[in-house]
C-alpha positions in Angstrom: 37.8 0.5 -48.3 35.1 2.0 -50.3 36.8 1.3 -53.5 38.0 -1.9 -53.1 34.2 -3.1 -51.6 32.8 -1.3 -55.3 35.4 -3.5 -57.3 33.8 -6.9 -55.2 30.5 -5.9 -55.9 31.6 -5.1 -59.8 33.0 -8.4 -59.7 30.2 -10.3 -58.7 27.9 -8.6 -60.8 30.0 -9.6 -64.1 30.0 -13.1 -62.7 26.4 -13.7 -62.0 25.6 -12.1 -66.0 27.8 -14.6 -67.3 26.8 -17.3 -65.6 23.3 -16.8 -67.1 24.1 -15.9 -70.5 26.2 -19.5 -70.8 23.3 -21.3 -69.4 20.6 -18.9 -71.5 22.5 -19.7 -75.2 22.0 -23.4 -74.2 18.6 -24.0 -73.2 16.9 -20.6 -73.3 13.6 -22.3 -74.2 13.2 -25.1 -71.9 14.5 -23.8 -68.7 14.1 -19.7 -68.7 12.1 -19.7 -65.5 14.2 -21.9 -63.1 17.4 -20.5 -65.1 15.9 -17.2 -64.0 15.4 -17.7 -60.3 18.9 -19.6 -59.9 20.6 -16.6 -61.0 19.2 -14.0 -59.1 19.7 -16.5 -56.0 23.4 -16.5 -56.7 23.4 -12.9 -57.3 22.1 -12.3 -54.0 24.6 -14.6 -52.5 27.6 -13.1 -53.6 26.4 -9.6 -52.6 25.6 -10.9 -48.7 28.7 -12.7 -48.7 30.8 -9.3 -49.4 28.8 -7.1 -47.1 29.0 -9.7 -44.2 32.5 -9.9 -45.0 33.3 -6.1 -44.1 31.3 -5.7 -41.1 32.6 -6.1 -37.6 32.9 -9.4 -35.3 30.0 -9.4 -33.0 30.9 -9.8 -29.1 29.4 -12.9 -27.3 30.2 -11.8 -24.1 27.6 -11.5 -21.3 27.2 -9.6 -18.5 25.3 -10.1 -15.1 21.7 -8.3 -15.1 23.2 -6.4 -11.6 26.3 -5.0 -13.9 24.9 -1.5 -15.7 26.0 0.8 -17.5 25.4 4.9 -16.6 25.0 6.4 -20.1 24.5 10.1 -18.9 22.1 12.8 -17.2 19.6 14.1 -20.0 16.5 16.1 -19.5 13.8 13.5 -19.7 10.6 14.1 -22.5 7.7 14.7 -19.7 6.4 18.1 -19.3 8.1 19.2 -16.4 11.6 18.6 -18.4 12.9 17.2 -15.2 16.3 15.6 -15.5 17.0 11.9 -15.6 19.6 9.4 -15.2 19.5 7.1 -17.7 21.3 3.2 -17.5 21.8 0.8 -19.9 21.2 -2.6 -18.4 22.2 -5.5 -20.4 20.3 -8.2 -21.3 21.2 -11.9 -20.3 19.4 -13.3 -23.1 20.8 -11.7 -26.2 24.5 -10.2 -27.2 25.7 -7.6 -24.8 25.1 -4.7 -27.7 21.4 -5.2 -27.2 20.2 -3.4 -23.7 17.5 -2.1 -22.4 17.7 1.8 -21.5 16.2 2.5 -17.8 16.1 6.4 -17.1 15.7 7.4 -13.4 14.3 10.6 -12.4 16.8 13.1 -10.5 13.7 14.6 -9.2 12.2 12.1 -6.1 9.2 13.5 -6.5 6.3 14.9 -4.1 4.9 12.2 -1.5 1.8 12.6 0.8 4.0 11.3 3.7 7.1 13.4 5.4 10.2 11.2 4.3 12.3 12.7 7.4 9.6 11.8 10.2 7.7 8.5 11.2 4.0 9.6 11.0 2.5 8.1 14.6 5.9 8.8 16.5 4.6 11.3 19.0 2.0 8.5 20.0 4.8 6.5 21.3 7.9 7.0 23.4 10.6 5.0 24.9 9.7 3.9 28.7 12.0 0.9 30.7 11.5 1.8 34.2 10.8 -1.6 36.6 7.9 -1.8 38.1 7.1 -2.2 41.7 7.7 -5.6 41.9 11.5 -5.9 40.4 13.8 -6.5 43.6 16.6 -4.2 43.6 20.2 -5.1 43.3 21.0 -4.3 46.9 18.2 -6.8 48.4 19.2 -9.7 46.3 22.6 -10.0 45.0 24.1 -13.2 47.0 27.8 -12.4 48.6 29.0 -15.5 46.9 28.6 -15.7 43.1 30.3 -14.1 40.5 28.9 -14.0 36.8 31.5 -13.5 34.1 30.9 -12.8 30.6 33.3 -13.4 27.5 31.5 -11.8 24.6 31.8 -13.5 21.3 32.0 -11.3 17.2 32.1 -7.8 16.7 31.0 -4.7 18.4 27.1 -4.8 17.9 27.1 -8.7 18.9 29.1 -8.1 21.7 27.0 -5.7 22.6 23.8 -8.2 22.6 26.4 -10.2 25.0 26.8 -7.6 27.1 23.0 -6.7 27.7 22.2 -10.2 28.3 25.2 -10.6 30.8 23.5 -8.2 33.4 20.1 -9.7 32.9 21.5 -13.6 33.3 23.4 -11.6 36.4 20.0 -10.4 37.7 18.6 -14.0 37.3 20.9 -16.0 39.0 21.3 -13.2 41.9 24.8 -12.8 41.2 27.3 -9.9 41.2 29.0 -9.1 37.5 32.5 -8.6 36.8 32.3 -5.9 33.9 32.7 -8.1 30.8 35.8 -9.0 28.4 35.5 -8.5 24.7 36.2 -10.9 22.0 39.5 -9.8 20.9 39.9 -13.3 18.4 37.2 -12.9 15.7 37.5 -12.2 12.5 37.6 -8.2 13.2 40.7 -9.0 15.9 40.1 -5.7 17.9 42.3 -5.9 20.7 40.2 -3.1 22.6 38.8 -3.8 26.4 35.6 -2.9 27.8 37.0 0.3 29.1 38.4 1.2 25.8 35.1 1.4 24.1 32.5 2.1 26.2 32.6 4.8 29.6 33.1 1.5 32.5 32.2 3.9 35.3 29.2 4.7 33.6 27.7 1.6 33.3 28.7 0.2 36.6 26.8 3.7 38.4 24.0 3.7 36.0 23.0 -0.1 36.4 23.9 -0.2 40.4 20.3 -0.4 41.8 19.6 -3.1 38.9 22.8 -5.6 39.6 25.8 -5.1 41.4 28.9 -4.9 39.2 32.5 -4.6 39.7 35.5 -4.5 37.3 37.7 -7.4 38.5 37.4 -10.7 40.8 37.6 -10.4 44.6 40.6 -12.3 46.1 39.4 -14.9 48.6 41.7 -16.1 51.5 44.7 -14.3 49.8 43.8 -16.0 46.8 42.7 -15.4 42.8 39.6 -16.7 42.2 39.5 -19.3 39.2 36.0 -19.4 37.1 34.6 -22.5 36.3 33.8 -21.8 32.3 30.7 -23.0 30.5 29.0 -22.5 27.6 25.1 -22.3 27.9 23.2 -22.7 24.1 21.6 -20.0 22.4 18.2 -18.0 23.5 17.9 -20.0 27.0 15.2 -19.4 29.1 15.6 -17.9 32.7 14.5 -21.6 33.9 17.4 -23.0 32.2 19.9 -20.3 34.0 18.4 -21.4 37.5 18.6 -25.1 36.6 21.6 -25.9 35.2 24.1 -22.9 35.8 23.0 -21.9 39.5 24.1 -25.2 40.7 27.3 -24.5 39.2 27.7 -20.8 40.4 26.6 -21.7 43.9 29.6 -24.9 44.0 32.2 -23.1 42.2 31.6 -19.4 43.2 32.7 -17.9 40.2 31.7 -18.8 36.5 31.8 -17.7 33.4 30.3 -18.1 30.3 31.8 -18.3 27.1 30.9 -17.4 23.4 27.9 -15.3 25.3 26.2 -14.0 22.6 21.9 -14.3 22.1 22.7 -16.6 25.2 18.8 -15.4 26.8 15.8 -16.2 24.9 13.5 -13.2 23.1 10.4 -13.9 25.7 11.2 -13.1 28.6 8.7 -11.2 31.3 8.6 -7.4 31.2 10.7 -6.5 33.7 13.5 -8.4 32.6 12.7 -7.0 29.2 12.6 -3.1 30.6 15.9 -4.2 32.5 17.6 -4.9 28.7 16.3 -1.7 27.7 18.2 -0.1 30.4 21.4 -2.1 29.7 21.6 -1.5 26.1 19.7 2.4 25.7 21.3 3.8 29.3 23.8 2.1 30.5 26.1 1.1 27.6 27.9 4.8 26.8 30.9 4.8 24.6 34.2 6.6 25.9 34.2 10.8 26.1 37.2 10.1 23.2 34.7 8.1 20.7 31.3 10.3 21.1 33.7 13.5 21.0 34.7 12.7 17.1 31.1 10.8 16.6 30.0 14.0 17.7 31.8 15.9 15.4 30.9 14.0 12.1 27.7 14.5 12.9 27.8 18.1 13.3 30.2 18.2 9.9 27.1 16.4 8.2 24.8 18.9 9.6 26.6 21.6 8.1 26.1 20.5 4.6 22.5 19.8 5.1 19.5 19.9 7.1 18.9 16.3 6.6 20.7 13.3 5.9 20.6 9.2 5.2 22.7 7.3 7.1 23.2 3.7 4.7 24.5 0.6 6.5 26.1 -0.4 2.9 27.3 -3.9 4.5 28.7 -4.9 0.8 32.1 -5.6 2.2 33.5 -8.9 0.7 33.1 -10.9 3.9 29.5 -10.0 3.9 28.8 -11.5 0.4 31.2 -14.9 0.8 28.8 -15.5 4.2 25.7 -14.4 1.9 26.6 -17.0 -0.6 25.2 -14.6 -3.5 26.6 -14.0 -7.0 26.7 -10.5 -8.3 28.1 -11.1 -11.9 31.9 -11.0 -11.4 32.2 -14.3 -12.7 35.3 -16.8 -12.3 37.1 -14.2 -10.0 34.1 -13.6 -7.7 33.3 -17.1 -7.1 36.8 -17.8 -6.1 37.4 -15.0 -4.1 34.4 -15.0 -2.3 34.2 -18.9 -2.4 37.8 -18.7 -0.6 36.3 -16.5 2.4 32.9 -18.3 3.2 34.9 -21.6 4.0 35.9 -19.7 7.1 32.6 -20.6 8.9 32.3 -24.2 9.5 28.6 -24.8 9.8 27.9 -23.1 6.2 26.7 -25.6 3.3 27.1 -24.8 -0.6 25.1 -22.0 -1.4 22.7 -22.1 -4.3 23.0 -18.2 -5.3 19.7 -18.2 -7.4 17.9 -19.4 -4.1 19.4 -17.1 -1.5 18.1 -14.5 -3.6 15.0 -15.5 -4.0 14.3 -16.1 -0.1 15.6 -12.2 0.0 18.6 -12.7 1.7 21.2 -11.4 -0.7 22.2 -7.8 0.4 21.5 -5.4 -2.5 24.0 -4.0 -4.6 24.6 -0.2 -3.9 22.7 0.5 -7.3 19.6 -1.2 -6.4 20.0 0.4 -2.9 19.7 4.0 -4.7 17.0 3.2 -6.7 15.0 2.1 -3.9 15.7 5.2 -2.4 14.6 7.4 -5.3 11.3 5.3 -5.8 10.9 6.0 -2.2 10.8 10.0 -3.0 14.8 10.8 -2.0 15.8 13.0 -4.7 19.5 13.6 -6.2 20.1 16.6 -3.8 19.9 14.2 -0.9 23.3 13.5 1.3 24.1 10.2 2.4 26.3 8.9 4.9 27.9 5.5 3.9 28.8 3.5 7.2 31.0 0.5 5.1 34.1 -1.0 5.2 36.0 -1.7 1.9 33.1 -1.9 -0.8 33.5 -5.4 -2.8 34.0 -4.2 -6.5 35.7 -0.4 -5.4 34.7 2.7 -7.3 33.0 0.7 -9.7 30.7 -0.6 -7.7 29.9 2.4 -6.3 29.3 4.1 -9.5 25.6 3.8 -10.2 25.2 4.7 -6.7 27.0 8.1 -6.4 25.4 8.8 -10.3 21.9 8.4 -8.2 23.5 10.4 -5.4 26.1 12.5 -5.8 26.3 13.9 -2.2 28.4 10.9 -0.5 30.2 11.1 2.7 32.0 8.5 5.0 34.1 9.5 7.8 37.1 8.9 6.1 35.7 12.3 3.9 34.3 14.3 6.9 37.3 13.8 8.8 41.2 13.9 8.1 43.6 10.9 8.9 45.1 12.7 12.2 41.6 13.2 13.8 41.2 9.5 13.0 44.5 8.1 13.9 43.3 7.1 17.4 41.0 5.0 15.9 42.2 3.4 12.5 43.7 0.7 14.1 40.8 -0.6 15.9 38.0 -1.8 14.1 34.8 -2.0 16.9 36.0 1.9 17.7 35.8 2.5 14.1 32.5 0.9 14.1 31.3 2.7 17.1 32.1 6.0 15.0 29.4 5.1 12.8 27.2 3.4 15.1 26.8 7.3 16.6 26.0 8.6 13.4 23.9 6.4 12.1 22.0 6.6 15.3 21.6 10.7 14.6 20.6 10.3 11.0 17.1 11.6 10.2 16.6 8.5 8.1 18.7 5.1 8.8 18.7 2.3 5.9 20.0 -0.9 6.2 21.1 -3.5 3.8 21.2 -6.3 5.8 19.6 -7.6 9.2 22.7 -8.3 11.2 23.5 -6.9 14.3 24.4 -3.4 13.9 20.9 -2.9 11.8 19.0 -4.9 14.8 20.3 -3.0 17.6 20.0 0.5 15.5 16.3 -0.4 14.6 15.2 -0.4 18.4 17.5 2.2 19.3 15.8 4.1 16.7 12.4 3.1 18.1 12.7 3.5 21.4 14.5 7.0 21.1 11.1 8.6 19.0 10.7 5.9 16.0 13.3 7.8 13.6 12.6 6.1 10.3 15.0 3.6 9.8 14.3 1.6 6.4 14.9 -2.3 5.9 14.7 -3.2 2.2 12.4 -5.9 1.6 15.0 -7.8 -0.5 12.8 -10.4 -1.3 10.1 -8.4 -3.1 12.3 -6.2 -4.5 14.6 -8.6 -6.4 11.9 -9.5 -8.6 11.2 -6.2 -9.1 15.1 -5.3 -10.1 14.8 -8.4 -12.5 11.7 -6.8 -14.4 12.6 -3.2 -14.2 13.0 -2.7 -17.7 9.4 -4.1 -18.6 7.5 -1.1 -16.6 7.6 2.3 -16.8 9.3 4.4 -13.5 6.1 5.4 -12.4 4.9 1.9 -12.3 8.5 0.5 -10.8 8.4 3.2 -7.8 5.0 2.7 -6.8 5.6 -1.1 -6.7 8.7 -0.5 -4.7 6.7 1.8 -2.0 3.9 -0.9 -2.1 6.8 -3.8 -1.0 8.5 -1.5 1.9 5.2 -1.1 3.6 6.1 -2.5 7.4 9.7 -1.8 6.8 9.7 1.5 7.1 10.1 1.8 10.9 6.8 3.4 11.8 5.1 2.0 15.5 3.5 -1.2 15.4 4.9 -2.2 12.1 5.7 -6.1 13.9 3.1 -7.6 15.9 3.7 -7.8 19.3 5.4 -11.0 19.9 7.0 -11.4 16.9 10.7 -10.9 15.7 14.2 -10.3 17.4 13.7 -8.4 20.6 17.2 -6.3 20.1 15.2 -4.8 16.4 11.5 -4.2 18.1 11.7 -3.7 21.9 8.1 -4.0 21.9 8.3 -3.7 26.3 9.9 -0.7 26.5 7.4 1.4 24.2 4.9 3.0 25.8 1.7 5.1 24.2 1.2 8.7 25.2 -2.4 8.7 26.6 -2.6 12.2 26.7 -2.0 12.8 22.3 -4.4 9.8 22.1 -7.3 11.5 22.8 -10.5 10.7 21.0 -10.0 13.2 18.3 -6.4 11.3 17.8 -7.0 8.0 18.4 -9.3 8.0 15.2 -6.7 8.8 13.2 -4.3 6.8 14.7 -7.1 3.4 14.9 -7.6 4.3 11.1 -3.9 4.5 10.1 -3.2 0.9 12.0 -6.5 -0.7 9.8 -5.0 0.2 6.7 -1.3 -1.0 8.0 -3.2 -4.1 9.2 -4.1 -5.2 5.8 -0.8 -5.2 4.3 1.6 -5.9 7.3 4.9 -8.1 6.3 4.7 -11.1 8.3 6.2 -13.8 5.7 9.0 -11.2 4.5 10.5 -10.9 8.5 13.7 -12.7 9.4 12.0 -16.0 11.3 14.0 -15.6 14.8 14.7 -19.5 14.1 16.4 -18.9 10.5 20.2 -18.6 9.9 20.3 -15.3 9.5 22.9 -12.5 9.6 23.4 -12.2 13.3 25.1 -15.5 13.1 27.7 -14.2 11.0 30.6 -13.3 13.4 29.6 -16.2 15.8 30.3 -19.1 13.7 33.8 -17.2 12.6 35.5 -19.7 14.9 33.3 -22.6 13.8 30.7 -24.3 16.2 32.2 -27.7 15.8 35.0 -26.6 17.8 33.0 -25.8 21.0 33.8 -28.7 22.9 37.5 -28.9 22.8 38.8 -26.9 25.7 38.7 -29.6 28.3 38.2 -26.7 30.7 34.8 -26.0 29.0 31.4 -28.0 30.1 29.0 -27.5 27.1 25.9 -27.4 28.6 22.9 -28.5 26.6 19.4 -27.9 26.6 16.4 -29.9 28.2 13.9 -30.7 25.6 11.3 -28.1 25.5 
């Protein structure tokens, strides 16, 4: 190859010299300057041609900026010689061979605050006892009113329906029949209530609040046939009294179908506290689920003192619902587009707009970068609560590079141990729920039902840190990260996350969804809030008040992740069943 290249170069030189001599002999005196320049250009052209012909072709393939390549782990060039993980990030505005290098330190860094505890949790505690004005079930329950609840969606969406169903029965002075679980949604779990929740505990622990029985009684030797109704979402107590109660008095048994989020966020304090008694005390998983969940937590504790539980939620159904694009080309657009069609009410997606509004779940790599920027080093153990990740091991590789100690229920338990649960999505979700609830830090990658309920539960039981990514602000940071140092990137991530770390009073009273922020059930410890501690507490709150994230919190009227399971069968089909009366809300 080298010999051929030299021969080509020699031939080019000889041809240029011959041409030069021919013209020079003819017009030597008149055109000497012009000929000299021309011959030089010809010579340059031939040399350039030979060089380019031997060079390899340049690829024109472009990659999405969210898809990165892990190069290696190397020692960073700082005085501390800390190791760093090197990512190559393709530039969409240039060829794929041109890529910026992004070095991420393995050490999370030393921050002032404790990564594993909320700073002000000691000042607050969960409180859900009723006031003296709250009437007991044995006084107010009407003897001939029975309310049935048919829940909707997956495990945690059904949990919201069960919680609000108890409150609805209290409002209507009715006896509640143990709720039915949705067995026809996307999840297609055939489990009954008593196969997931301890039904006897549910009935007994709430007996002072609402009378609950397992099935409708017989009247005059005949089974009661309930009248089916569907109420709109987020109804007020007055709506139940004015529109549902007359039907209940007439029919004696009413079943409210598709029951999830059918009660307003804004209730009086006693009704909110009843919600908390149901959700945080009355709903307890069965012994078999709790035993395996406890085993998973214990096995995590054997590996590490503290651990993070990450609800990754990067499954195909979530990505399809979001309408986001993650750089997988036509294959991704086709697969997720087909899945997206099962939600009848979703409009055509605009991925750029959705991402700019913070509605896209972070990629596993982006979650890892956020956690490193917040101070968590590569030695931290992560429990991943997730189904099948879209893109599989390739998608998870950057997260594993940042946090090698990844675990899941499948890696902590044997197939034999999980066999009684593996065919039931809700029971498997219950196991993840337990580990996430017991984790030192919980990280959620969307604002769906499990994220909201766990965030509220963790506030209620001691304000254990719960991190919700500020996707709207982080998206811009991830896009621009190649133009800044790691220190600047990490500092801006920490600033973006102010108000979304699970600290007390992050969300102002009256804002946000109740299951995520059960403010009515959080009390202050007056003894700890003595003058010497009150000053420090007030100073912290004043600092937070200047940076509380309000615009980036999901508005309760927005179309959000909590609708994901609800829309499975399509809202347009609600009134097709002739035995269902669709109740429309009054104008408010």
